[in-house]
C-alpha positions in Angstrom: 0.0 0.0 0.0 1.5 3.3 -1.1 1.7 6.0 1.4 0.3 9.3 0.3 2.8 12.1 0.4 1.3 15.3 1.8 2.2 18.3 -0.2 4.0 21.0 1.8 2.3 24.4 1.7 4.0 27.0 -0.5 6.3 29.2 1.6 4.9 32.4 0.0 1.2 32.9 -1.0 -0.6 35.9 -2.4 -3.9 37.0 -0.9 -6.0 39.5 -2.9 -9.0 41.6 -1.8 -9.6 44.1 1.0 -6.6 44.4 3.2 -8.8 44.4 6.3 -10.0 40.9 5.2 -6.9 39.5 3.6 -4.7 40.2 6.7 -7.2 38.0 8.7 -6.8 35.2 6.1 -3.0 35.5 6.2 -3.0 35.1 10.0 -5.6 32.3 10.0 -3.3 30.2 7.7 -0.5 30.5 10.2 1.4 33.0 8.0 2.8 36.5 8.5 2.4 39.5 6.1 5.7 40.0 4.3 7.6 43.2 5.3 9.1 45.7 3.0 12.4 44.1 3.6 10.9 40.7 2.8 9.4 42.0 -0.4 12.8 43.4 -1.4 14.6 40.1 -0.7 12.0 38.1 -2.5 12.2 40.4 -5.6 16.0 40.2 -5.8 15.7 36.4 -5.5 13.0 36.3 -8.3 15.1 38.4 -10.7 18.2 36.2 -10.0 16.1 33.2 -11.0 15.0 34.8 -14.2 11.5 35.9 -13.4 10.1 39.4 -13.2 6.4 38.3 -12.9 6.8 37.2 -9.4 4.2 38.0 -6.8 6.6 40.3 -5.1 6.1 42.6 -8.1 2.3 42.8 -7.8 0.4 46.0 -7.9 -1.0 47.5 -4.7 1.3 45.2 -2.6 0.4 45.9 1.1 3.1 44.9 3.6 3.3 44.0 7.2 5.1 47.3 8.0 3.1 50.4 8.9 3.4 54.1 9.5 1.4 55.8 12.2 0.5 59.5 11.9 -0.2 62.0 14.7 -2.3 65.1 14.2 0.6 67.3 15.3 2.6 66.1 12.3 4.8 63.4 13.9 5.0 59.9 12.5 6.3 56.5 13.6 7.7 53.8 11.4 6.3 50.5 12.8 8.2 47.5 11.4 6.3 44.2 11.5 3.3 46.0 13.0 1.6 43.7 15.5 -1.5 46.0 15.4 -2.0 45.3 11.7 -2.0 41.5 12.4 -4.9 42.0 14.8 -6.9 44.1 12.4 -10.5 43.1 12.1 -13.8 44.4 10.7 -14.7 45.6 14.2 -11.9 48.1 14.3 -12.7 51.8 13.8 -11.5 53.3 10.6 -10.9 56.9 9.7 -10.9 57.7 5.9 -9.7 54.2 5.1 -7.0 54.1 7.8 -7.0 52.3 11.2 -8.0 54.9 13.8 -5.8 54.7 16.9 -7.2 55.0 20.4 -6.1 57.9 22.6 -2.5 57.3 23.8 -1.9 54.5 21.4 0.5 56.5 19.2 2.7 57.4 22.2 2.9 53.7 23.2 4.2 52.5 19.9 7.8 51.3 20.3 9.0 52.5 16.9 11.3 55.1 15.2 9.7 58.5 15.4 10.1 61.2 12.8 9.2 64.9 13.0 7.0 66.4 10.2 10.1 68.2 8.9 12.1 64.9 8.7 9.1 63.1 7.1 8.6 65.7 4.4 12.4 65.7 3.7 12.6 61.9 3.4 9.2 61.5 1.6 8.7 64.7 -0.5 5.7 63.2 -2.4 7.7 63.2 -5.7 10.0 60.9 -7.5 13.6 60.5 -6.5 16.6 59.6 -8.6 18.4 56.4 -7.9 21.3 58.4 -6.4 18.9 60.1 -4.0 16.9 57.1 -3.1 19.8 54.9 -2.0 20.7 57.4 0.7 17.1 58.1 1.8 16.8 57.5 5.6 13.2 56.4 5.4 13.8 53.8 2.7 16.9 52.6 4.5 14.8 52.1 7.7 12.2 50.1 5.7 14.9 48.0 4.0 16.7 47.5 7.3 20.0 47.0 5.4 21.6 49.7 3.2 23.1 47.0 0.9 19.7 45.4 0.4 18.2 48.8 -0.5 20.8 49.5 -3.1 20.5 46.0 -4.6 16.7 46.2 -4.8 16.6 49.8 -6.3 19.1 48.7 -8.9 16.8 46.0 -10.3 16.3 46.5 -14.1 12.6 47.3 -14.0 12.9 50.3 -11.8 13.6 53.9 -12.9 12.7 56.7 -10.7 11.4 55.9 -7.2 8.5 57.7 -5.6 8.0 58.0 -1.9 4.6 59.3 -0.8 3.0 60.2 2.6 -0.3 61.8 3.7 -0.8 65.2 5.5 -1.3 65.2 9.2 -4.7 63.6 10.0 -7.4 64.9 12.3 -6.8 62.0 14.6 -4.0 59.4 15.1 -4.1 56.7 12.5 -2.0 53.8 11.2 -1.7 52.4 7.6 0.4 49.7 6.1 3.2 50.6 3.8 2.3 49.7 0.2 4.6 49.1 -2.8 3.6 49.6 -6.4 6.1 48.1 -8.8 4.4 48.5 -12.1 6.3 51.0 -14.3 8.2 52.7 -11.6 8.6 51.9 -7.9 6.2 53.8 -5.6 6.5 53.4 -1.8 3.2 54.7 -0.4 2.5 55.6 3.2 -1.2 56.4 2.6 -3.8 54.1 1.3 -7.3 52.7 1.9 -7.3 49.4 3.8 -10.8 48.8 2.5 -9.7 48.9 -1.1 -11.0 45.9 -3.0 -7.8 45.3 -4.9 -5.0 45.0 -2.4 -2.4 42.2 -2.4 -0.7 40.8 0.7 2.0 38.1 0.5 1.7 35.7 3.4 4.9 33.9 4.4 5.3 30.9 6.6 7.3 31.8 9.7 9.9 29.2 9.1 10.7 30.4 5.6 14.3 31.5 5.1 14.4 35.0 3.7 18.2 35.3 3.6 19.0 36.2 0.0 22.6 36.7 -1.1 23.0 40.2 -2.3 25.9 42.6 -2.8 
């Protein structure tokens, strides 16, 4: 009698739909939303393997990293945001963003930026390659300067856009989103109820260490 071999689940899987719904599906399958760093590593690996149609180059690619905005102009870069992983339809939204409770912004253990720093790093316009590789905000999201250079040097990217939203009326949090069609756009404002978001769910034991120079 032959023993049936159980197929192992794919280490990476794309989830499409409303972010507020897809993030729940990702967590229910025992996966984690891929970070900006993870997307960069996956993209470099895909190109090295000869494929530029990988899921890491999807449009409206929402990540597991977030940015929190305060009404006074401050912001925090929240890597691997646990609050996003607990997102549900019961949460209060504000203009398509997760509304933070009073005091929640201050409690976030994350890199804080003043409005002046944020506008300098994310001027809501395209950056040349030479500007982008030294951009402190992009470096923080990449978590490794060599990884950032390797990713931005991929052949499908030209100019790089970095976009943020104005100070909100109340404290909010949104996931960082990447658009890689045409040019690379790193977007810190988006609608988590958008119907056409993509989230890459990765198994926790998946190795994401990609050789890059």
